[in-house]
BAMARFI-68279 format. One record per residue (C-alpha): x, y, z; residue in one letter. Coordinates in steps of 0.5 Angstrom, whole numbers. Example, Ala and Ser with C-alpha at 12.3 -4.5 7.8 and 13.67 -1.06 7.14 Angstrom:
<pts>
+-------+-------+-------+------+
!    c1 !    c2 !    c3 ! type !
+-------+-------+-------+------+
!    25 !    -9 !    16 !    a !
!    27 !    -2 !    14 !    s !
+-------+-------+-------+------+
</pts>
This chain:
<pts>
+-------+-------+-------+------+
!    c1 !    c2 !    c3 ! type !
+-------+-------+-------+------+
!   -69 !    36 !   -36 !    x !
!   -66 !    33 !   -42 !    x !
!   -66 !    26 !   -44 !    x !
!   -58 !    26 !   -43 !    x !
!   -58 !    29 !   -36 !    x !
!   -64 !    24 !   -34 !    x !
!   -60 !    18 !   -36 !    x !
!   -53 !    21 !   -32 !    x !
!   -57 !    22 !   -26 !    x !
!   -60 !    15 !   -26 !    x !
!   -53 !    13 !   -27 !    x !
!   -50 !    16 !   -22 !    x !
!   -55 !    14 !   -17 !    x !
!   -54 !     7 !   -19 !    x !
!   -47 !     7 !   -19 !    x !
!   -47 !     9 !   -12 !    x !
!   -52 !     4 !   -11 !    x !
!   -47 !    -1 !   -13 !    x !
!   -42 !     2 !    -9 !    x !
!   -46 !     1 !    -3 !    x !
!   -47 !    -7 !    -5 !    x !
!   -40 !    -7 !    -6 !    x !
!   -39 !    -5 !     2 !    x !
!   -43 !   -10 !     5 !    x !
!   -41 !   -15 !     0 !    x !
!   -34 !   -14 !     2 !    x !
!   -34 !   -13 !     9 !    x !
!   -33 !   -20 !    11 !    x !
!   -26 !   -20 !     7 !    x !
!   -23 !   -15 !    13 !    x !
!   -27 !   -17 !    19 !    x !
!   -30 !   -24 !    18 !    x !
!   -24 !   -28 !    22 !    x !
!   -24 !   -22 !    27 !    x !
!   -31 !   -23 !    29 !    x !
!   -30 !   -31 !    28 !    x !
!   -25 !   -31 !    33 !    x !
!   -28 !   -26 !    38 !    x !
!   -23 !   -21 !    37 !    x !
!   -28 !   -16 !    35 !    x !
!   -35 !   -16 !    37 !    x !
!   -39 !   -16 !    30 !    x !
!   -42 !    -9 !    31 !    x !
!   -36 !    -6 !    33 !    x !
!   -32 !    -9 !    27 !    x !
!   -37 !    -7 !    22 !    x !
!   -37 !     0 !    25 !    x !
!   -29 !     0 !    25 !    x !
!   -29 !    -3 !    18 !    x !
!   -34 !     3 !    15 !    x !
!   -29 !     8 !    18 !    x !
!   -23 !     6 !    15 !    x !
!   -26 !     4 !     8 !    x !
!   -28 !    12 !     8 !    x !
!   -21 !    14 !    10 !    x !
!   -18 !     9 !     5 !    x !
!   -22 !    12 !    -1 !    x !
!   -19 !    19 !     0 !    x !
!   -12 !    16 !    -1 !    x !
!   -11 !    14 !    -8 !    x !
!   -14 !    15 !   -15 !    x !
!   -10 !    10 !   -19 !    x !
!   -15 !     4 !   -19 !    x !
!   -20 !    10 !   -22 !    x !
!   -16 !    12 !   -27 !    x !
!   -15 !     4 !   -29 !    x !
!   -23 !     4 !   -30 !    x !
!   -24 !    10 !   -34 !    x !
!   -19 !     7 !   -40 !    x !
!   -17 !     0 !   -39 !    x !
!   -24 !    -3 !   -39 !    x !
!   -29 !     0 !   -45 !    x !
!   -26 !     3 !   -51 !    x !
!   -32 !     8 !   -51 !    x !
!   -27 !    14 !   -52 !    x !
!   -21 !    16 !   -56 !    x !
!   -16 !    21 !   -53 !    x !
!   -15 !    28 !   -57 !    x !
!    -9 !    32 !   -56 !    x !
!   -12 !    37 !   -52 !    x !
!   -15 !    31 !   -47 !    x !
!   -22 !    32 !   -48 !    x !
!   -23 !    24 !   -49 !    x !
!   -28 !    25 !   -55 !    x !
!   -32 !    19 !   -56 !    x !
!   -31 !    13 !   -61 !    x !
!   -34 !    14 !   -68 !    x !
!   -41 !    12 !   -68 !    x !
!   -42 !    13 !   -61 !    x !
!   -46 !    19 !   -58 !    x !
!   -47 !    21 !   -51 !    x !
!   -53 !    17 !   -49 !    x !
!   -51 !    11 !   -52 !    x !
!   -45 !    11 !   -48 !    x !
!   -49 !    12 !   -42 !    x !
!   -53 !     7 !   -43 !    x !
!   -47 !     2 !   -44 !    x !
!   -44 !     4 !   -37 !    x !
!   -51 !     4 !   -34 !    x !
!   -53 !    -3 !   -36 !    x !
!   -46 !    -6 !   -34 !    x !
!   -48 !    -3 !   -27 !    x !
!   -54 !    -6 !   -27 !    x !
!   -51 !   -13 !   -28 !    x !
!   -46 !   -12 !   -23 !    x !
!   -51 !   -10 !   -17 !    x !
!   -56 !   -16 !   -19 !    x !
!   -50 !   -21 !   -19 !    x !
!   -48 !   -18 !   -12 !    x !
!   -54 !   -19 !    -9 !    x !
!   -55 !   -26 !   -12 !    x !
!   -49 !   -28 !    -9 !    x !
!   -50 !   -25 !    -2 !    x !
!   -57 !   -28 !    -2 !    x !
!   -53 !   -35 !    -2 !    x !
!   -47 !   -33 !     2 !    x !
!   -42 !   -33 !    -3 !    x !
!   -36 !   -29 !    -3 !    x !
!   -36 !   -27 !   -10 !    x !
!   -32 !   -21 !   -13 !    x !
!   -35 !   -15 !   -14 !    x !
!   -30 !   -12 !   -18 !    x !
!   -31 !   -18 !   -23 !    x !
!   -38 !   -17 !   -23 !    x !
!   -37 !   -10 !   -25 !    x !
!   -32 !   -11 !   -30 !    x !
!   -37 !   -17 !   -33 !    x !
!   -43 !   -12 !   -33 !    x !
!   -39 !    -7 !   -37 !    x !
!   -36 !   -12 !   -42 !    x !
!   -43 !   -15 !   -43 !    x !
!   -46 !    -8 !   -45 !    x !
!   -40 !    -6 !   -49 !    x !
!   -40 !   -12 !   -53 !    x !
!   -48 !   -12 !   -54 !    x !
!   -47 !    -4 !   -56 !    x !
!   -41 !    -4 !   -60 !    x !
!   -38 !   -11 !   -61 !    x !
!   -31 !   -14 !   -59 !    x !
!   -28 !    -7 !   -61 !    x !
!   -32 !    -4 !   -55 !    x !
!   -27 !    -8 !   -50 !    x !
!   -20 !    -6 !   -48 !    x !
!   -18 !   -13 !   -48 !    x !
!   -11 !   -12 !   -47 !    x !
!   -13 !    -8 !   -41 !    x !
!   -17 !   -13 !   -38 !    x !
!   -12 !   -18 !   -39 !    x !
!    -7 !   -14 !   -36 !    x !
!   -11 !   -11 !   -30 !    x !
!   -16 !   -16 !   -29 !    x !
!   -15 !   -23 !   -31 !    x !
!    -8 !   -24 !   -30 !    x !
!    -9 !   -21 !   -22 !    x !
!   -15 !   -26 !   -22 !    x !
!   -11 !   -32 !   -23 !    x !
!    -5 !   -30 !   -19 !    x !
!    -7 !   -26 !   -13 !    x !
!   -11 !   -32 !    -9 !    x !
!    -6 !   -37 !   -10 !    x !
!    -1 !   -32 !    -8 !    x !
!    -5 !   -30 !    -2 !    x !
!    -6 !   -37 !     0 !    x !
!     1 !   -39 !     0 !    x !
!     3 !   -33 !     4 !    x !
!    -2 !   -34 !     9 !    x !
!     0 !   -41 !     9 !    x !
!     7 !   -40 !    10 !    x !
!     6 !   -34 !    15 !    x !
!     1 !   -39 !    19 !    x !
!     7 !   -44 !    20 !    x !
!    12 !   -39 !    22 !    x !
!     7 !   -36 !    27 !    x !
!     6 !   -43 !    30 !    x !
!    13 !   -45 !    30 !    x !
!    15 !   -39 !    33 !    x !
!    10 !   -39 !    39 !    x !
!    10 !   -46 !    40 !    x !
!    12 !   -45 !    47 !    x !
!     6 !   -41 !    49 !    x !
!     0 !   -43 !    52 !    x !
!    -6 !   -43 !    47 !    x !
!   -10 !   -39 !    52 !    x !
!    -4 !   -33 !    52 !    x !
!    -3 !   -34 !    44 !    x !
!   -10 !   -33 !    43 !    x !
!   -11 !   -27 !    47 !    x !
!    -5 !   -24 !    44 !    x !
!    -6 !   -25 !    37 !    x !
!   -13 !   -23 !    38 !    x !
!   -10 !   -16 !    40 !    x !
!    -6 !   -16 !    33 !    x !
!   -12 !   -18 !    29 !    x !
!   -15 !   -11 !    31 !    x !
!    -9 !    -8 !    27 !    x !
!    -9 !   -13 !    21 !    x !
!   -16 !   -13 !    20 !    x !
!   -16 !    -5 !    20 !    x !
!   -11 !    -5 !    15 !    x !
!   -15 !    -9 !    11 !    x !
!   -21 !    -5 !    11 !    x !
!   -16 !     1 !    10 !    x !
!   -13 !    -3 !     4 !    x !
!   -20 !    -4 !     1 !    x !
!   -22 !     3 !     1 !    x !
!   -16 !     5 !    -3 !    x !
!   -18 !     0 !    -8 !    x !
!   -26 !    -2 !    -9 !    x !
!   -29 !     5 !    -7 !    x !
!   -24 !     8 !   -13 !    x !
!   -28 !     3 !   -18 !    x !
!   -34 !     7 !   -17 !    x !
!   -31 !    13 !   -18 !    x !
!   -28 !    11 !   -24 !    x !
!   -35 !     9 !   -27 !    x !
!   -38 !    16 !   -25 !    x !
!   -32 !    19 !   -28 !    x !
!   -32 !    15 !   -35 !    x !
!   -40 !    17 !   -35 !    x !
!   -38 !    25 !   -34 !    x !
!   -32 !    24 !   -39 !    x !
!   -37 !    21 !   -44 !    x !
!   -42 !    27 !   -43 !    x !
!   -36 !    32 !   -44 !    x !
!   -37 !    34 !   -36 !    x !
!   -30 !    32 !   -35 !    x !
!   -23 !    32 !   -38 !    x !
!   -20 !    25 !   -39 !    x !
!   -13 !    27 !   -38 !    x !
!   -15 !    30 !   -31 !    x !
!   -17 !    23 !   -28 !    x !
!   -10 !    21 !   -26 !    x !
!    -9 !    28 !   -22 !    x !
!   -15 !    27 !   -18 !    x !
!   -22 !    27 !   -19 !    x !
!   -28 !    32 !   -17 !    x !
!   -29 !    32 !    -9 !    x !
!   -36 !    31 !    -9 !    x !
!   -35 !    24 !   -13 !    x !
!   -29 !    22 !    -8 !    x !
!   -34 !    24 !    -2 !    x !
!   -40 !    21 !    -5 !    x !
!   -37 !    14 !    -7 !    x !
!   -33 !    14 !     0 !    x !
!   -39 !    15 !     4 !    x !
!   -43 !    10 !     0 !    x !
!   -38 !     4 !     1 !    x !
!   -37 !     6 !     8 !    x !
!   -45 !     6 !     9 !    x !
!   -45 !    -1 !     6 !    x !
!   -40 !    -4 !    10 !    x !
!   -43 !    -1 !    16 !    x !
!   -50 !    -5 !    14 !    x !
!   -45 !   -11 !    14 !    x !
!   -46 !   -17 !     9 !    x !
!   -47 !   -22 !    15 !    x !
!   -49 !   -28 !    10 !    x !
!   -42 !   -27 !     7 !    x !
!   -38 !   -26 !    14 !    x !
!   -41 !   -32 !    16 !    x !
!   -39 !   -36 !    10 !    x !
!   -32 !   -33 !    11 !    x !
!   -31 !   -33 !    18 !    x !
!   -35 !   -40 !    20 !    x !
!   -36 !   -44 !    14 !    x !
!   -29 !   -44 !    10 !    x !
!   -24 !   -46 !    16 !    x !
!   -25 !   -47 !    23 !    x !
!   -20 !   -41 !    25 !    x !
!   -16 !   -39 !    31 !    x !
!   -13 !   -32 !    32 !    x !
!    -6 !   -33 !    30 !    x !
!    -9 !   -36 !    23 !    x !
!   -14 !   -30 !    23 !    x !
!    -8 !   -25 !    24 !    x !
!    -4 !   -28 !    18 !    x !
!    -9 !   -28 !    14 !    x !
!   -11 !   -21 !    15 !    x !
!    -4 !   -19 !    14 !    x !
!    -3 !   -23 !     8 !    x !
!    -9 !   -20 !     5 !    x !
!    -7 !   -13 !     7 !    x !
!     0 !   -13 !     4 !    x !
!    -3 !   -16 !    -3 !    x !
!    -9 !   -11 !    -4 !    x !
!    -5 !    -5 !    -2 !    x !
!     1 !    -7 !    -7 !    x !
!    -4 !    -8 !   -13 !    x !
!    -8 !    -1 !   -11 !    x !
!    -1 !     2 !   -12 !    x !
!     0 !    -1 !   -19 !    x !
!    -7 !     1 !   -21 !    x !
!    -9 !    -6 !   -21 !    x !
!   -17 !    -7 !   -20 !    x !
!   -16 !   -13 !   -16 !    x !
!   -21 !   -17 !   -13 !    x !
!   -21 !   -17 !    -5 !    x !
!   -26 !   -22 !    -4 !    x !
!   -21 !   -27 !    -8 !    x !
!   -15 !   -25 !    -4 !    x !
!   -18 !   -25 !     3 !    x !
!   -21 !   -32 !     1 !    x !
!   -14 !   -35 !    -1 !    x !
!   -11 !   -32 !     5 !    x !
!   -16 !   -35 !    10 !    x !
!   -16 !   -42 !     6 !    x !
!    -8 !   -41 !     7 !    x !
!    -9 !   -40 !    14 !    x !
!   -13 !   -47 !    15 !    x !
!    -7 !   -50 !    11 !    x !
!    -2 !   -47 !    15 !    x !
!    -4 !   -50 !    22 !    x !
!    -3 !   -57 !    23 !    x !
!   -10 !   -61 !    24 !    x !
!   -14 !   -55 !    22 !    x !
!   -21 !   -57 !    18 !    x !
!   -22 !   -54 !    11 !    x !
!   -29 !   -55 !     8 !    x !
!   -27 !   -56 !     1 !    x !
!   -35 !   -57 !    -1 !    x !
!   -35 !   -49 !     1 !    x !
!   -29 !   -48 !    -2 !    x !
!   -32 !   -51 !    -8 !    x !
!   -38 !   -47 !    -8 !    x !
!   -34 !   -41 !    -8 !    x !
!   -30 !   -43 !   -14 !    x !
!   -36 !   -44 !   -18 !    x !
!   -38 !   -37 !   -16 !    x !
!   -31 !   -34 !   -18 !    x !
!   -31 !   -37 !   -25 !    x !
!   -39 !   -35 !   -27 !    x !
!   -38 !   -28 !   -24 !    x !
!   -36 !   -25 !   -30 !    x !
!   -40 !   -28 !   -35 !    x !
!   -46 !   -28 !   -31 !    x !
!   -46 !   -21 !   -30 !    x !
!   -44 !   -20 !   -37 !    x !
!   -50 !   -23 !   -39 !    x !
!   -54 !   -19 !   -35 !    x !
!   -51 !   -13 !   -37 !    x !
!   -52 !   -15 !   -45 !    x !
!   -59 !   -16 !   -43 !    x !
!   -60 !   -10 !   -40 !    x !
!   -57 !    -6 !   -45 !    x !
!   -61 !    -9 !   -51 !    x !
!   -68 !    -8 !   -47 !    x !
!   -66 !     0 !   -46 !    x !
!   -64 !     0 !   -53 !    x !
!   -70 !    -3 !   -56 !    x !
!   -75 !     2 !   -52 !    x !
!   -70 !     8 !   -53 !    x !
!   -68 !    14 !   -50 !    x !
!   -69 !    16 !   -43 !    x !
!   -75 !    11 !   -43 !    x !
!   -71 !     5 !   -44 !    x !
!   -66 !     8 !   -38 !    x !
!   -72 !     8 !   -33 !    x !
!   -75 !     1 !   -35 !    x !
!   -68 !    -2 !   -33 !    x !
!   -68 !     2 !   -27 !    x !
!   -74 !     0 !   -25 !    x !
!   -72 !    -8 !   -27 !    x !
!   -66 !    -7 !   -22 !    x !
!   -71 !    -4 !   -16 !    x !
!   -76 !   -10 !   -17 !    x !
!   -71 !   -15 !   -17 !    x !
!   -67 !   -12 !   -11 !    x !
!   -73 !   -12 !    -7 !    x !
!   -75 !   -19 !    -8 !    x !
!   -68 !   -21 !    -7 !    x !
!   -68 !   -17 !     0 !    x !
!   -75 !   -20 !     2 !    x !
!   -72 !   -27 !     0 !    x !
!   -66 !   -26 !     5 !    x !
!   -71 !   -23 !    11 !    x !
!   -74 !   -30 !    11 !    x !
!   -68 !   -34 !    13 !    x !
!   -64 !   -28 !    16 !    x !
!   -57 !   -28 !    18 !    x !
!   -55 !   -22 !    23 !    x !
!   -50 !   -20 !    28 !    x !
!   -54 !   -24 !    33 !    x !
!   -53 !   -31 !    30 !    x !
!   -47 !   -30 !    25 !    x !
!   -42 !   -34 !    30 !    x !
!   -47 !   -40 !    31 !    x !
!   -44 !   -46 !    29 !    x !
!   -44 !   -48 !    22 !    x !
!   -49 !   -53 !    20 !    x !
!   -44 !   -59 !    16 !    x !
!   -51 !   -62 !    13 !    x !
!   -53 !   -56 !     9 !    x !
!   -46 !   -52 !     8 !    x !
!   -51 !   -46 !     8 !    x !
!   -49 !   -39 !    11 !    x !
!   -56 !   -39 !    15 !    x !
!   -56 !   -42 !    22 !    x !
!   -61 !   -48 !    24 !    x !
!   -66 !   -45 !    28 !    x !
!   -66 !   -47 !    35 !    x !
!   -72 !   -47 !    41 !    x !
!   -70 !   -42 !    45 !    x !
!   -72 !   -46 !    52 !    x !
!   -68 !   -52 !    50 !    x !
!   -62 !   -50 !    45 !    x !
!   -65 !   -56 !    41 !    x !
!   -66 !   -55 !    33 !    x !
!   -73 !   -53 !    32 !    x !
!   -77 !   -53 !    26 !    x !
!   -76 !   -48 !    21 !    x !
!   -82 !   -43 !    20 !    x !
+-------+-------+-------+------+
</pts>
């Protein structure tokens, strides 16, 4: 096996690993409110979301095409659409750039998951690629116009729009159903939540699974295994199937720490709010996917949930939790970029396939450590709906004595 082939194989495995983390990191975007209101049982919710993410991944390639051309400037399209690499860049170097960027995205995803922070997997990916691209080529290695139009502008406006739409929707729902008893209102909107949450899951699959497809396609273009002009017309079936399966499996695992933060930590949510938030998120995500904008579903969902709290009179919004989320949003892209650049530097310092193997082992070691840390204060389907601890604002529920229900000392 040549060095190029080995690096390509490691890159594809790592890309699917990112897709997996994207799945469990973003499950809460679709299902947190339905789980919090009792519209769906936790295990049923993540199972339904996994199936619909799988289906959604087959519906479009617009976002995948965006990833191949609007983030990194590592190819110059020739007249025959072969997508030749820019001058001074060989296939191995291009692969290491993409590989290092993926590692930056995965490590940031796992770090924020450990603390229950619903940060953007999309921005982690873009940040990782930007960091490694700048470390390898400099500022000319980044498609700044594409980043501004397809990433930065949507990131600034999407959560605000989602918040406004969900707030107005919640106000209208409560105004229209003013004469209906709370019991009947909750029951009816819980049924509606099943449909709206399902639509968000389908929308998530159309956008986020394609980001990984685009990364793999970019690697194949760099090595001459795929024509750049063919991406807009469809991708090889094995890429679509593997990425759809990886994000679906990650979704089914359930990112319970983030589900808990979105469902219980941000707003004390009721079924009418949940349906308004989910419907708003689905409409915005589907619109952006059709336009090829690599939108952050996390920011959209969080904006919608926050808007649903603002739209219901007397609803409690925990601004401390919202502030922590905002910090995570702001730091996601630069933090992932820093890790991506560092990984590229390590790999290039060692050189060749050995450099790729070393940063892959670093990824495995740090991922294993963060998983171990998470198991010390576990959040799962059994305690995801436990009352939120106002004193800590942490996704980890306080331990209780099973015999009395009183708080118990942490082990």
